[in-house]
N, C-alpha and C positions, 0 to 999 in steps of 0.2 A: 362618580365624579365626572366621567366622560359624558354622561347624559346631561348633567348640569351645564357643562360647557356648550353642548349642542342647543339646549334650551336658551341659554343666554345669547348665543349667536343668533338664533332664530328671532328672539325678541328684538335684538339690535337691528336685524335686517328689516323687520316689520316696522320698527320705529322710523328708520330712514325712509322706507317706502311711504309711510304715513306722512312724514314731513314733506316729501317730494310731492305727494298728492295735494297737500294743503297749499304748497307753493304754486303748483299748476292751477289750482282753483283760484287762488288769489290773482295770478297773472291773467287768467281767462276773464275773470269778472272785471279786473282793472282795465284791460284792453277794451272790453265791451262797453264799459261805462265811459271811458275816454271817447270812444266812437259816438256814443249818445251825446256827450258834451259837444263834440265837433258838429254833429247834426244840429243841436240847439244853436250853436254859433252861426251856422249857415242860415237858419231860419230867423234868428234874431237880427241878422244883417238886413234881411228882407223887411222885417217889421220896423226897423229903424230907417227904412228907405235908403240904406246904403247900397242895396241891390234892388232891381225891379222885382215886383211880385211875379212869380211864375208857378202856376198850379202844378205843372209837371214836376218841377224841382221840389215843391212842397211834398207831393205824393212820394217821389223817389226817396227823399231824405227821411220822411216819416216812416216809410216802409223799412228802410235800413235801421232806423232807430228802434222800431218794433222788434226786429230780429235780434238786435244787440241787447235790448232789455230782456228778451226771452233767454238769451245766452247767459246774461249776468245773473238772472234770477235763479238759474240752476247751479250756480257756482258758489254756494255758501255752505259747504259741508262743515260739520262740527270740527273745530280745531284749525280752521283756516283763517283765523284772525291773528292779531298780534303782528310783530315785525313791521314791515312797511305798510301793512293793511290799515286803513282808516276806519274799518268796520268796528262799530261798538259791540260790546258783548250782548247788548239787548237784541241784536239780530237773532241770536240763538236762544236767549231766554224768553223772548217774545216773538217766536217764529211766526205765529199766526198774525200778529200785528204787522210784522215786516212783510209777510206774504200779501196781506191785504193792501198795503201801500204800494208794493210792486205791481199788484194787479191794477190798482187805480192808475198808476203811471202807464201801464200797457194799454188800458182802456182809453186814456186821454190821447196817447199817441196814435191809437187806431182811429180815433175821431179826427185827428189832424190829417191822417191819410186821405180822408174823404173831402177835405176842403177844396172847393172849386173856384171860389172867388175871394178877392182881397177883403171884402167886408166881413167874412166869417173867419178869416185867417187870424187876426189879432186875438179874438176871443178864444179860439182853439189853442193858439200858442200859449197864451197866458194860463189856460187850464192845464196844459201839459207841463209847463214850467212850474206851476204851483204844486202839482203832485210830486215832481222831482224834489222841489224844495222841502216839502213836508217830510219826505223820506230821509233826505240828507240831514235835516234838523234833528230828527229823532234817532237816526241810526248811523250817522257818520261822524267821526271825530274831526275836529278842525285841523287845518294844515299846521304843521309845527314850524 
């Protein structure tokens, strides 16, 4: 009987640790994706001529976005959906498809880092935004 209580206790501890890990993963990916969104906001303001085009700002913003996408991509362990997460179950049931779209987003943002002139900026920004939208449409729940 004593052994049974120890096993139950260990299972409970592991369950709490697993839930904490899932919550940490959710927070890390949420924060990273919010930062990507902030970067898109900065670049969109440039595209809308609300701010002047600045190749150095484009490069710095896209570089941070690339790092944030890399962080987010690594934060989808099994069991980290549900709750406040807007991640659809398809992220885990179609992990290869999700990984491919995340890679497409990373590639598009890497291309955005290389933009040197305003003429190329709009095309690169639309490509990056399109890859983000594709992933969100397929793998993210709408806001409640």
